[in-house]
All heavy atoms as a GROMACS GRO file, in nm:
protein
  597
    1MET      N    1  18.644  12.760   8.228
    1MET     CA    2  18.660  12.906   8.230
    1MET      C    3  18.525  12.971   8.176
    1MET      O    4  18.496  13.085   8.222
    1MET     CB    5  18.778  12.955   8.152
    1MET     CG    6  18.825  13.082   8.199
    1MET     SD    7  18.981  13.121   8.111
    1MET     CE    8  19.063  13.207   8.245
    2MET      N    9  18.461  12.904   8.088
    2MET     CA   10  18.335  12.953   8.046
    2MET      C   11  18.340  13.099   7.996
    2MET      O   12  18.443  13.148   7.952
    2MET     CB   13  18.220  12.926   8.144
    2MET     CG   14  18.204  12.783   8.180
    2MET     SD   15  18.166  12.682   8.050
    2MET     CE   16  17.996  12.657   8.073
    3MET      N   17  18.229  13.169   8.024
    3MET     CA   18  18.217  13.306   7.971
    3MET      C   19  18.330  13.397   8.039
    3MET      O   20  18.350  13.513   7.992
    3MET     CB   21  18.085  13.358   7.989
    3MET     CG   22  17.983  13.297   7.894
    3MET     SD   23  18.026  13.310   7.722
    3MET     CE   24  17.995  13.488   7.704
    4SER      N   25  18.355  13.377   8.168
    4SER     CA   26  18.439  13.464   8.251
    4SER      C   27  18.581  13.482   8.164
    4SER      O   28  18.638  13.586   8.195
    4SER     CB   29  18.465  13.416   8.389
    4SER     OG   30  18.541  13.295   8.385
    5GLY      N   31  18.619  13.385   8.088
    5GLY     CA   32  18.737  13.400   8.020
    5GLY      C   33  18.743  13.513   7.912
    5GLY      O   34  18.846  13.576   7.885
    6PHE      N   35  18.624  13.541   7.862
    6PHE     CA   36  18.614  13.659   7.764
    6PHE      C   37  18.634  13.799   7.831
    6PHE      O   38  18.652  13.893   7.757
    6PHE     CB   39  18.488  13.647   7.684
    6PHE     CG   40  18.471  13.525   7.603
    6PHE    CD1   41  18.385  13.419   7.639
    6PHE    CD2   42  18.556  13.511   7.493
    6PHE    CE1   43  18.386  13.307   7.564
    6PHE    CE2   44  18.549  13.397   7.417
    6PHE     CZ   45  18.469  13.298   7.445
    7PHE      N   46  18.618  13.802   7.964
    7PHE     CA   47  18.629  13.932   8.036
    7PHE      C   48  18.764  13.951   8.093
    7PHE      O   49  18.785  14.060   8.155
    7PHE     CB   50  18.513  13.939   8.132
    7PHE     CG   51  18.379  13.931   8.070
    7PHE    CD1   52  18.300  13.820   8.093
    7PHE    CD2   53  18.328  14.035   7.991
    7PHE    CE1   54  18.181  13.809   8.043
    7PHE    CE2   55  18.207  14.024   7.932
    7PHE     CZ   56  18.128  13.915   7.960
    8ARG      N   57  18.852  13.851   8.082
    8ARG     CA   58  18.990  13.879   8.140
    8ARG      C   59  19.081  13.951   8.046
    8ARG      O   60  19.088  13.913   7.927
    8ARG     CB   61  19.046  13.738   8.167
    8ARG     CG   62  18.964  13.665   8.272
    8ARG     CD   63  19.018  13.525   8.302
    8ARG     NE   64  19.148  13.541   8.354
    8ARG     CZ   65  19.178  13.479   8.485
    8ARG    NH1   66  19.093  13.415   8.535
    8ARG    NH2   67  19.307  13.491   8.529
    9VAL      N   68  19.150  14.051   8.096
    9VAL     CA   69  19.244  14.124   8.012
    9VAL      C   70  19.349  14.036   7.954
    9VAL      O   71  19.380  14.055   7.826
    9VAL     CB   72  19.314  14.235   8.101
    9VAL    CG1   73  19.413  14.310   8.025
    9VAL    CG2   74  19.197  14.330   8.145
   10GLY      N   75  19.406  13.937   8.030
   10GLY     CA   76  19.510  13.859   7.979
   10GLY      C   77  19.472  13.776   7.859
   10GLY      O   78  19.555  13.749   7.764
   11VAL      N   79  19.346  13.733   7.853
   11VAL     CA   80  19.287  13.652   7.738
   11VAL      C   81  19.300  13.737   7.611
   11VAL      O   82  19.341  13.699   7.515
   11VAL     CB   83  19.148  13.607   7.768
   11VAL    CG1   84  19.083  13.537   7.643
   11VAL    CG2   85  19.153  13.499   7.874
   12TRP      N   86  19.252  13.866   7.619
   12TRP     CA   87  19.257  13.957   7.511
   12TRP      C   88  19.390  13.990   7.466
   12TRP      O   89  19.427  13.999   7.353
   12TRP     CB   90  19.178  14.077   7.539
   12TRP     CG   91  19.034  14.044   7.538
   12TRP    CD1   92  18.955  14.040   7.646
   12TRP    CD2   93  18.956  14.023   7.431
   12TRP    NE1   94  18.821  13.996   7.610
   12TRP    CE2   95  18.819  13.991   7.471
   12TRP    CE3   96  18.976  14.025   7.285
   12TRP    CZ2   97  18.714  13.967   7.370
   12TRP    CZ3   98  18.872  13.993   7.195
   12TRP    CH2   99  18.748  13.982   7.244
   13GLN      N  100  19.491  14.011   7.565
   13GLN     CA  101  19.634  14.018   7.536
   13GLN      C  102  19.691  13.907   7.456
   13GLN      O  103  19.767  13.923   7.358
   13GLN     CB  104  19.713  14.051   7.660
   13GLN     CG  105  19.684  14.183   7.724
   13GLN     CD  106  19.753  14.201   7.858
   13GLN    OE1  107  19.779  14.104   7.926
   13GLN    NE2  108  19.777  14.323   7.895
   14ASN      N  109  19.658  13.786   7.500
   14ASN     CA  110  19.706  13.670   7.427
   14ASN      C  111  19.652  13.653   7.298
   14ASN      O  112  19.714  13.621   7.203
   14ASN     CB  113  19.664  13.546   7.510
   14ASN     CG  114  19.751  13.533   7.639
   14ASN    OD1  115  19.860  13.593   7.656
   14ASN    ND2  116  19.704  13.461   7.733
   15PHE      N  117  19.518  13.689   7.284
   15PHE     CA  118  19.452  13.691   7.147
   15PHE      C  119  19.517  13.780   7.048
   15PHE      O  120  19.547  13.741   6.932
   15PHE     CB  121  19.309  13.731   7.157
   15PHE     CG  122  19.240  13.746   7.033
   15PHE    CD1  123  19.199  13.638   6.950
   15PHE    CD2  124  19.222  13.870   6.988
   15PHE    CE1  125  19.139  13.657   6.836
   15PHE    CE2  126  19.150  13.899   6.860
   15PHE     CZ  127  19.123  13.786   6.783
   16PHE      N  128  19.545  13.911   7.091
   16PHE     CA  129  19.605  14.003   6.990
   16PHE      C  130  19.751  13.966   6.972
   16PHE      O  131  19.793  13.996   6.859
   16PHE     CB  132  19.598  14.146   7.055
   16PHE     CG  133  19.458  14.195   7.042
   16PHE    CD1  134  19.382  14.232   7.161
   16PHE    CD2  135  19.397  14.219   6.922
   16PHE    CE1  136  19.261  14.285   7.148
   16PHE    CE2  137  19.276  14.271   6.901
   16PHE     CZ  138  19.202  14.305   7.023
   17ARG      N  139  19.826  13.908   7.064
   17ARG     CA  140  19.960  13.863   7.038
   17ARG      C  141  19.964  13.757   6.939
   17ARG      O  142  20.044  13.768   6.844
   17ARG     CB  143  20.024  13.806   7.165
   17ARG     CG  144  20.169  13.756   7.154
   17ARG     CD  145  20.218  13.699   7.285
   17ARG     NE  146  20.127  13.630   7.368
   17ARG     CZ  147  20.086  13.497   7.351
   17ARG    NH1  148  20.134  13.431   7.246
   17ARG    NH2  149  20.003  13.440   7.433
   18ALA      N  150  19.871  13.651   6.951
   18ALA     CA  151  19.862  13.556   6.845
   18ALA      C  152  19.818  13.604   6.710
   18ALA      O  153  19.874  13.568   6.604
   18ALA     CB  154  19.771  13.445   6.896
   19TRP      N  155  19.725  13.698   6.718
   19TRP     CA  156  19.671  13.758   6.586
   19TRP      C  157  19.777  13.836   6.510
   19TRP      O  158  19.809  13.818   6.386
   19TRP     CB  159  19.549  13.836   6.615
   19TRP     CG  160  19.492  13.894   6.496
   19TRP    CD1  161  19.426  13.831   6.393
   19TRP    CD2  162  19.473  14.034   6.474
   19TRP    NE1  163  19.378  13.924   6.306
   19TRP    CE2  164  19.403  14.055   6.345
   19TRP    CE3  165  19.520  14.154   6.533
   19TRP    CZ2  166  19.381  14.169   6.288
   19TRP    CZ3  167  19.498  14.275   6.472
   19TRP    CH2  168  19.427  14.289   6.352
   20LYS      N  169  19.858  13.911   6.592
   20LYS     CA  170  19.960  13.994   6.524
   20LYS      C  171  20.076  13.903   6.470
   20LYS      O  172  20.144  13.941   6.373
   20LYS     CB  173  20.026  14.081   6.632
   20LYS     CG  174  19.940  14.209   6.664
   20LYS     CD  175  20.008  14.295   6.757
   20LYS     CE  176  19.933  14.411   6.792
   20LYS     NZ  177  20.000  14.497   6.892
   21SER      N  178  20.098  13.790   6.535
   21SER     CA  179  20.204  13.689   6.477
   21SER      C  180  20.157  13.599   6.363
   21SER      O  181  20.227  13.518   6.322
   21SER     CB  182  20.261  13.611   6.594
   21SER     OG  183  20.164  13.522   6.639
   22GLY      N  184  20.030  13.621   6.323
   22GLY     CA  185  19.975  13.552   6.208
   22GLY      C  186  19.905  13.419   6.235
   22GLY      O  187  19.861  13.346   6.148
   23TYR      N  188  19.891  13.391   6.363
   23TYR     CA  189  19.817  13.264   6.395
   23TYR      C  190  19.668  13.288   6.370
   23TYR      O  191  19.606  13.380   6.423
   23TYR     CB  192  19.835  13.227   6.539
   23TYR     CG  193  19.759  13.096   6.582
   23TYR    CD1  194  19.812  12.978   6.538
   23TYR    CD2  195  19.648  13.106   6.647
   23TYR    CE1  196  19.746  12.859   6.570
   23TYR    CE2  197  19.574  12.988   6.682
   23TYR     CZ  198  19.631  12.865   6.644
   23TYR     OH  199  19.565  12.752   6.669
   24SER      N  200  19.604  13.191   6.298
   24SER     CA  201  19.462  13.214   6.266
   24SER      C  202  19.375  13.119   6.339
   24SER      O  203  19.263  13.146   6.372
   24SER     CB  204  19.433  13.214   6.115
   24SER     OG  205  19.472  13.075   6.065
   25GLY      N  206  19.424  12.995   6.365
   25GLY     CA  207  19.350  12.894   6.433
   25GLY      C  208  19.216  12.860   6.364
   25GLY      O  209  19.199  12.871   6.242
   26ASN      N  210  19.122  12.800   6.439
   26ASN     CA  211  18.993  12.772   6.388
   26ASN      C  212  18.894  12.784   6.497
   26ASN      O  213  18.935  12.790   6.615
   26ASN     CB  214  18.990  12.633   6.321
   26ASN     CG  215  19.018  12.518   6.423
   26ASN    OD1  216  18.957  12.527   6.539
   26ASN    ND2  217  19.105  12.432   6.391
   27LEU      N  218  18.763  12.782   6.471
   27LEU     CA  219  18.661  12.790   6.558
   27LEU      C  220  18.592  12.658   6.576
   27LEU      O  221  18.476  12.654   6.626
   27LEU     CB  222  18.565  12.899   6.518
   27LEU     CG  223  18.623  13.036   6.513
   27LEU    CD1  224  18.517  13.129   6.459
   27LEU    CD2  225  18.684  13.085   6.643
   28GLU      N  226  18.658  12.543   6.561
   28GLU     CA  227  18.594  12.414   6.574
   28GLU      C  228  18.631  12.361   6.720
   28GLU      O  229  18.727  12.402   6.768
   28GLU     CB  230  18.659  12.314   6.475
   28GLU     CG  231  18.633  12.354   6.329
   28GLU     CD  232  18.694  12.262   6.232
   28GLU    OE1  233  18.735  12.150   6.274
   28GLU    OE2  234  18.704  12.286   6.121
   29GLY      N  235  18.547  12.278   6.768
   29GLY     CA  236  18.567  12.212   6.899
   29GLY      C  237  18.488  12.287   7.005
   29GLY      O  238  18.412  12.380   6.985
   30GLU      N  239  18.509  12.245   7.129
   30GLU     CA  240  18.441  12.296   7.241
   30GLU      C  241  18.472  12.443   7.279
   30GLU      O  242  18.383  12.524   7.301
   30GLU     CB  243  18.468  12.213   7.363
   30GLU     CG  244  18.396  12.258   7.483
   30GLU     CD  245  18.434  12.173   7.607
   30GLU    OE1  246  18.453  12.054   7.597
   30GLU    OE2  247  18.456  12.233   7.720
   31GLY      N  248  18.599  12.487   7.281
   31GLY     CA  249  18.634  12.622   7.303
   31GLY      C  250  18.646  12.663   7.450
   31GLY      O  251  18.674  12.772   7.479
   32PHE      N  252  18.607  12.578   7.548
   32PHE     CA  253  18.610  12.604   7.682
   32PHE      C  254  18.710  12.536   7.758
   32PHE      O  255  18.719  12.553   7.870
   32PHE     CB  256  18.474  12.584   7.747
   32PHE     CG  257  18.364  12.680   7.692
   32PHE    CD1  258  18.268  12.627   7.609
   32PHE    CD2  259  18.375  12.821   7.719
   32PHE    CE1  260  18.173  12.716   7.559
   32PHE    CE2  261  18.274  12.906   7.669
   32PHE     CZ  262  18.181  12.858   7.581
   33THR      N  263  18.785  12.442   7.697
   33THR     CA  264  18.892  12.362   7.764
   33THR      C  265  19.022  12.421   7.760
   33THR      O  266  19.078  12.450   7.647
   33THR     CB  267  18.888  12.224   7.698
   33THR    OG1  268  18.770  12.160   7.698
   33THR    CG2  269  18.973  12.128   7.766
   34LEU      N  270  19.084  12.438   7.872
   34LEU     CA  271  19.217  12.499   7.875
   34LEU      C  272  19.317  12.376   7.864
   34LEU      O  273  19.286  12.261   7.891
   34LEU     CB  274  19.239  12.565   8.009
   34LEU     CG  275  19.161  12.684   8.040
   34LEU    CD1  276  19.179  12.731   8.177
   34LEU    CD2  277  19.185  12.794   7.939
   35GLY      N  278  19.439  12.405   7.808
   35GLY     CA  279  19.538  12.301   7.773
   35GLY      C  280  19.641  12.303   7.887
   35GLY      O  281  19.644  12.366   7.976
   36GLY      N  282  19.741  12.235   7.845
   36GLY     CA  283  19.862  12.218   7.938
   36GLY      C  284  19.977  12.146   7.865
   36GLY      O  285  19.962  12.086   7.762
   37VAL      N  286  20.097  12.147   7.932
   37VAL     CA  287  20.205  12.077   7.880
   37VAL      C  288  20.270  11.999   7.990
   37VAL      O  289  20.283  12.048   8.105
   37VAL     CB  290  20.315  12.185   7.820
   37VAL    CG1  291  20.443  12.109   7.787
   37VAL    CG2  292  20.256  12.252   7.709
   38TYR      N  293  20.290  11.879   7.975
   38TYR     CA  294  20.367  11.791   8.069
   38TYR      C  295  20.495  11.732   8.004
   38TYR      O  296  20.494  11.689   7.898
   38TYR     CB  297  20.267  11.674   8.118
   38TYR     CG  298  20.162  11.715   8.187
   38TYR    CD1  299  20.039  11.760   8.124
   38TYR    CD2  300  20.152  11.727   8.332
   38TYR    CE1  301  19.924  11.803   8.188
   38TYR    CE2  302  20.051  11.770   8.396
   38TYR     CZ  303  19.932  11.806   8.334
   38TYR     OH  304  19.824  11.850   8.402
   39VAL      N  305  20.604  11.723   8.086
   39VAL     CA  306  20.722  11.650   8.044
   39VAL      C  307  20.738  11.548   8.149
   39VAL      O  308  20.751  11.566   8.267
   39VAL     CB  309  20.847  11.742   8.043
   39VAL    CG1  310  20.973  11.661   8.005
   39VAL    CG2  311  20.829  11.854   7.939
   40ILE      N  312  20.726  11.424   8.095
   40ILE     CA  313  20.729  11.303   8.198
   40ILE      C  314  20.855  11.228   8.168
   40ILE      O  315  20.879  11.193   8.060
   40ILE     CB  316  20.602  11.216   8.168
   40ILE    CG1  317  20.477  11.304   8.199
   40ILE    CG2  318  20.608  11.098   8.262
   40ILE    CD1  319  20.346  11.240   8.173
   41GLY      N  320  20.927  11.197   8.278
   41GLY     CA  321  21.058  11.132   8.262
   41GLY      C  322  21.037  10.978   8.256
   41GLY      O  323  20.936  10.932   8.262
   42ALA      N  324  21.146  10.916   8.214
   42ALA     CA  325  21.147  10.771   8.203
   42ALA      C  326  21.142  10.693   8.335
   42ALA      O  327  21.183  10.756   8.430
   42ALA     CB  328  21.264  10.725   8.124
   43GLY      N  329  21.077  10.581   8.336
   43GLY     CA  330  21.076  10.501   8.454
   43GLY      C  331  20.998  10.563   8.576
   43GLY      O  332  20.888  10.613   8.562
   44ARG      N  333  21.086  10.578   8.682
   44ARG     CA  334  21.025  10.644   8.807
   44ARG      C  335  21.054  10.790   8.818
   44ARG      O  336  21.037  10.834   8.920
   44ARG     CB  337  21.080  10.556   8.919
   44ARG     CG  338  21.037  10.414   8.929
   44ARG     CD  339  21.093  10.354   9.054
   44ARG     NE  340  21.042  10.210   9.061
   44ARG     CZ  341  20.936  10.174   9.133
   44ARG    NH1  342  20.871  10.254   9.209
   44ARG    NH2  343  20.900  10.045   9.135
   45GLN      N  344  21.102  10.849   8.715
   45GLN     CA  345  21.138  10.990   8.730
   45GLN      C  346  21.003  11.072   8.745
   45GLN      O  347  21.013  11.176   8.817
   45GLN     CB  348  21.194  11.051   8.595
   45GLN     CG  349  21.352  11.020   8.604
   45GLN     CD  350  21.412  11.096   8.480
   45GLN    OE1  351  21.395  11.052   8.366
   45GLN    NE2  352  21.491  11.201   8.512
   46GLY      N  353  20.899  11.034   8.695
   46GLY     CA  354  20.772  11.106   8.717
   46GLY      C  355  20.768  11.229   8.625
   46GLY      O  356  20.833  11.246   8.529
   47VAL      N  357  20.686  11.323   8.677
   47VAL     CA  358  20.656  11.443   8.605
   47VAL      C  359  20.770  11.542   8.630
   47VAL      O  360  20.796  11.577   8.744
   47VAL     CB  361  20.518  11.516   8.654
   47VAL    CG1  362  20.502  11.644   8.580
   47VAL    CG2  363  20.400  11.422   8.615
   48LEU      N  364  20.842  11.585   8.528
   48LEU     CA  365  20.947  11.687   8.532
   48LEU      C  366  20.913  11.831   8.515
   48LEU      O  367  20.966  11.920   8.559
   48LEU     CB  368  21.054  11.643   8.433
   48LEU     CG  369  21.119  11.511   8.444
   48LEU    CD1  370  21.206  11.469   8.332
   48LEU    CD2  371  21.184  11.482   8.579
   49LEU      N  372  20.802  11.843   8.447
   49LEU     CA  373  20.736  11.975   8.416
   49LEU      C  374  20.591  11.963   8.407
   49LEU      O  375  20.540  11.877   8.328
   49LEU     CB  376  20.798  12.041   8.298
   49LEU     CG  377  20.742  12.179   8.248
   49LEU    CD1  378  20.809  12.295   8.343
   49LEU    CD2  379  20.756  12.199   8.112
   50GLU      N  380  20.523  12.047   8.474
   50GLU     CA  381  20.375  12.070   8.458
   50GLU      C  382  20.341  12.216   8.435
   50GLU      O  383  20.372  12.290   8.519
   50GLU     CB  384  20.311  12.007   8.583
   50GLU     CG  385  20.154  12.014   8.580
   50GLU     CD  386  20.098  11.978   8.708
   50GLU    OE1  387  20.171  11.917   8.791
   50GLU    OE2  388  19.976  12.000   8.724
   51HIS      N  389  20.274  12.236   8.326
   51HIS     CA  390  20.224  12.372   8.305
   51HIS      C  391  20.072  12.362   8.259
   51HIS      O  392  20.042  12.301   8.151
   51HIS     CB  393  20.300  12.440   8.183
   51HIS     CG  394  20.242  12.565   8.143
   51HIS    ND1  395  20.253  12.685   8.210
   51HIS    CD2  396  20.161  12.594   8.046
   51HIS    CE1  397  20.194  12.780   8.147
   51HIS    NE2  398  20.128  12.734   8.039
   52ARG      N  399  19.990  12.420   8.336
   52ARG     CA  400  19.852  12.414   8.312
   52ARG      C  401  19.810  12.561   8.278
   52ARG      O  402  19.842  12.653   8.350
   52ARG     CB  403  19.765  12.377   8.433
   52ARG     CG  404  19.791  12.228   8.469
   52ARG     CD  405  19.701  12.192   8.586
   52ARG     NE  406  19.747  12.059   8.629
   52ARG     CZ  407  19.684  11.999   8.730
   52ARG    NH1  408  19.567  12.058   8.790
   52ARG    NH2  409  19.720  11.883   8.778
   53GLU      N  410  19.732  12.577   8.172
   53GLU     CA  411  19.682  12.698   8.134
   53GLU      C  412  19.581  12.763   8.239
   53GLU      O  413  19.504  12.692   8.285
   53GLU     CB  414  19.606  12.706   8.004
   53GLU     CG  415  19.689  12.695   7.878
   53GLU     CD  416  19.598  12.708   7.756
   53GLU    OE1  417  19.486  12.668   7.754
   53GLU    OE2  418  19.652  12.764   7.649
   54LYS      N  419  19.616  12.886   8.280
   54LYS     CA  420  19.531  12.945   8.379
   54LYS      C  421  19.427  13.034   8.304
   54LYS      O  422  19.328  13.064   8.362
   54LYS     CB  423  19.609  13.042   8.470
   54LYS     CG  424  19.712  12.957   8.557
   54LYS     CD  425  19.789  13.054   8.640
   54LYS     CE  426  19.887  12.976   8.725
   54LYS     NZ  427  19.990  12.899   8.652
   55GLU      N  428  19.452  13.070   8.177
   55GLU     CA  429  19.360  13.150   8.094
   55GLU      C  430  19.398  13.113   7.948
   55GLU      O  431  19.498  13.056   7.920
   55GLU     CB  432  19.358  13.294   8.116
   55GLU     CG  433  19.501  13.356   8.092
   55GLU     CD  434  19.501  13.501   8.137
   55GLU    OE1  435  19.422  13.550   8.226
   55GLU    OE2  436  19.594  13.570   8.083
   56PHE      N  437  19.299  13.136   7.856
   56PHE     CA  438  19.315  13.100   7.720
   56PHE      C  439  19.446  13.172   7.666
   56PHE      O  440  19.467  13.284   7.687
   56PHE     CB  441  19.197  13.144   7.635
   56PHE     CG  442  19.072  13.080   7.672
   56PHE    CD1  443  18.964  13.153   7.722
   56PHE    CD2  444  19.060  12.942   7.664
   56PHE    CE1  445  18.846  13.087   7.763
   56PHE    CE2  446  18.941  12.874   7.702
   56PHE     CZ  447  18.835  12.951   7.749
   57GLY      N  448  19.519  13.095   7.594
   57GLY     CA  449  19.653  13.159   7.539
   57GLY      C  450  19.770  13.164   7.627
   57GLY      O  451  19.873  13.217   7.590
   58ASP      N  452  19.761  13.108   7.754
   58ASP     CA  453  19.863  13.117   7.840
   58ASP      C  454  19.976  13.012   7.789
   58ASP      O  455  19.956  12.893   7.781
   58ASP     CB  456  19.810  13.070   7.979
   58ASP     CG  457  19.915  13.071   8.083
   58ASP    OD1  458  20.022  13.137   8.071
   58ASP    OD2  459  19.892  13.018   8.194
   59LYS      N  460  20.091  13.063   7.759
   59LYS     CA  461  20.201  12.991   7.699
   59LYS      C  462  20.302  12.934   7.804
   59LYS      O  463  20.335  13.006   7.894
   59LYS     CB  464  20.271  13.071   7.591
   59LYS     CG  465  20.193  13.110   7.467
   59LYS     CD  466  20.258  13.186   7.373
   59LYS     CE  467  20.409  13.197   7.374
   59LYS     NZ  468  20.470  13.275   7.263
   60VAL      N  469  20.355  12.816   7.765
   60VAL     CA  470  20.459  12.765   7.855
   60VAL      C  471  20.591  12.817   7.805
   60VAL      O  472  20.607  12.851   7.687
   60VAL     CB  473  20.457  12.603   7.838
   60VAL    CG1  474  20.487  12.566   7.703
   60VAL    CG2  475  20.555  12.540   7.937
   61SER      N  476  20.683  12.824   7.897
   61SER     CA  477  20.818  12.880   7.868
   61SER      C  478  20.894  12.764   7.792
   61SER      O  479  20.919  12.658   7.852
   61SER     CB  480  20.890  12.910   7.986
   61SER     OG  481  21.021  12.926   7.966
   62LEU      N  482  20.942  12.792   7.670
   62LEU     CA  483  21.015  12.696   7.598
   62LEU      C  484  21.146  12.655   7.662
   62LEU      O  485  21.183  12.529   7.669
   62LEU     CB  486  21.042  12.754   7.449
   62LEU     CG  487  21.115  12.656   7.359
   62LEU    CD1  488  21.042  12.521   7.344
   62LEU    CD2  489  21.141  12.722   7.223
   63PRO      N  490  21.224  12.748   7.723
   63PRO     CA  491  21.342  12.710   7.794
   63PRO      C  492  21.308  12.610   7.905
   63PRO      O  493  21.389  12.516   7.944
   63PRO     CB  494  21.394  12.843   7.853
   63PRO     CG  495  21.343  12.946   7.752
   63PRO     CD  496  21.212  12.895   7.718
   64SER      N  497  21.189  12.628   7.968
   64SER     CA  498  21.154  12.538   8.078
   64SER      C  499  21.134  12.403   8.034
   64SER      O  500  21.168  12.295   8.089
   64SER     CB  501  21.038  12.585   8.155
   64SER     OG  502  21.057  12.712   8.205
   65VAL      N  503  21.069  12.385   7.911
   65VAL     CA  504  21.043  12.266   7.851
   65VAL      C  505  21.173  12.197   7.813
   65VAL      O  506  21.204  12.077   7.846
   65VAL     CB  507  20.944  12.276   7.728
   65VAL    CG1  508  20.933  12.152   7.647
   65VAL    CG2  509  20.816  12.330   7.770
   66LEU      N  510  21.260  12.266   7.750
   66LEU     CA  511  21.399  12.212   7.703
   66LEU      C  512  21.477  12.169   7.832
   66LEU      O  513  21.538  12.063   7.836
   66LEU     CB  514  21.463  12.309   7.622
   66LEU     CG  515  21.406  12.346   7.483
   66LEU    CD1  516  21.481  12.459   7.423
   66LEU    CD2  517  21.395  12.225   7.405
   67GLU      N  518  21.472  12.247   7.931
   67GLU     CA  519  21.544  12.208   8.048
   67GLU      C  520  21.484  12.085   8.122
   67GLU      O  521  21.577  11.989   8.159
   67GLU     CB  522  21.534  12.320   8.157
   67GLU     CG  523  21.602  12.302   8.289
   67GLU     CD  524  21.586  12.414   8.389
   67GLU    OE1  525  21.588  12.543   8.341
   67GLU    OE2  526  21.577  12.391   8.506
   68ALA      N  527  21.364  12.072   8.120
   68ALA     CA  528  21.297  11.943   8.170
   68ALA      C  529  21.327  11.830   8.081
   68ALA      O  530  21.354  11.713   8.139
   68ALA     CB  531  21.150  11.968   8.189
   69ALA      N  532  21.326  11.856   7.953
   69ALA     CA  533  21.348  11.740   7.865
   69ALA      C  534  21.494  11.684   7.874
   69ALA      O  535  21.518  11.570   7.859
   69ALA     CB  536  21.324  11.780   7.723
   70GLU      N  537  21.595  11.778   7.905
   70GLU     CA  538  21.720  11.736   7.923
   70GLU      C  539  21.744  11.646   8.049
   70GLU      O  540  21.847  11.580   8.054
   70GLU     CB  541  21.813  11.864   7.928
   70GLU     CG  542  21.829  11.922   7.793
   70GLU     CD  543  21.906  12.060   7.800
   70GLU    OE1  544  21.943  12.102   7.912
   70GLU    OE2  545  21.922  12.122   7.686
   71LYS      N  546  21.655  11.658   8.140
   71LYS     CA  547  21.665  11.582   8.268
   71LYS      C  548  21.617  11.432   8.256
   71LYS      O  549  21.638  11.358   8.344
   71LYS     CB  550  21.582  11.652   8.382
   71LYS     CG  551  21.648  11.776   8.418
   71LYS     CD  552  21.554  11.842   8.523
   71LYS     CE  553  21.614  11.982   8.566
   71LYS     NZ  554  21.526  12.045   8.667
   72ILE      N  555  21.555  11.410   8.140
   72ILE     CA  556  21.503  11.274   8.114
   72ILE      C  557  21.614  11.178   8.114
   72ILE      O  558  21.718  11.191   8.029
   72ILE     CB  559  21.412  11.273   7.992
   72ILE    CG1  560  21.288  11.353   8.009
   72ILE    CG2  561  21.372  11.118   7.963
   72ILE    CD1  562  21.205  11.364   7.880
   73LYS      N  563  21.617  11.076   8.192
   73LYS     CA  564  21.731  10.983   8.190
   73LYS      C  565  21.693  10.865   8.105
   73LYS      O  566  21.588  10.811   8.101
   73LYS     CB  567  21.752  10.928   8.339
   73LYS     CG  568  21.797  11.045   8.425
   73LYS     CD  569  21.814  10.983   8.570
   73LYS     CE  570  21.850  11.102   8.662
   73LYS     NZ  571  21.847  11.061   8.806
   74SER      N  572  21.790  10.815   8.030
   74SER     CA  573  21.770  10.706   7.936
   74SER      C  574  21.748  10.579   8.020
   74SER      O  575  21.800  10.553   8.145
   74SER     CB  576  21.895  10.684   7.859
   74SER     OG  577  21.892  10.565   7.792
   75GLN      N  578  21.660  10.490   7.971
   75GLN     CA  579  21.629  10.365   8.046
   75GLN      C  580  21.708  10.241   7.970
   75GLN      O  581  21.650  10.153   7.933
   75GLN     CB  582  21.479  10.331   8.035
   75GLN     CG  583  21.407  10.407   8.142
   75GLN     CD  584  21.297  10.326   8.192
   75GLN    OE1  585  21.227  10.255   8.122
   75GLN    NE2  586  21.267  10.341   8.328
   76GLY      N  587  21.834  10.271   7.971
   76GLY     CA  588  21.918  10.161   7.900
   76GLY      C  589  21.924  10.034   7.973
   76GLY      O  590  21.873  10.026   8.087
   77PRO      N  591  21.973   9.929   7.905
   77PRO     CA  592  21.971   9.796   7.963
   77PRO      C  593  22.053   9.783   8.094
   77PRO      O  594  22.144   9.850   8.128
   77PRO     CB  595  22.032   9.696   7.856
   77PRO     CG  596  22.082   9.792   7.750
   77PRO     CD  597  22.042   9.935   7.782
   0.00000   0.00000   0.00000
């Protein structure tokens, strides 16, 4: 995302949301890498949820993560 991320309105909205809720973070690391969340099922289930950040501070929906986690099937004997 490089410098273009600093000019996106959504990035600043996410920054102020985090700042208001008390998140301080740190300034260590690269700072240009976007993150993501994956829920991967057991065995051959594969990827049950994939969320890739589109901009800095883009959050995954917690109910979506919980719903995907509930779909993981046990690999019993």
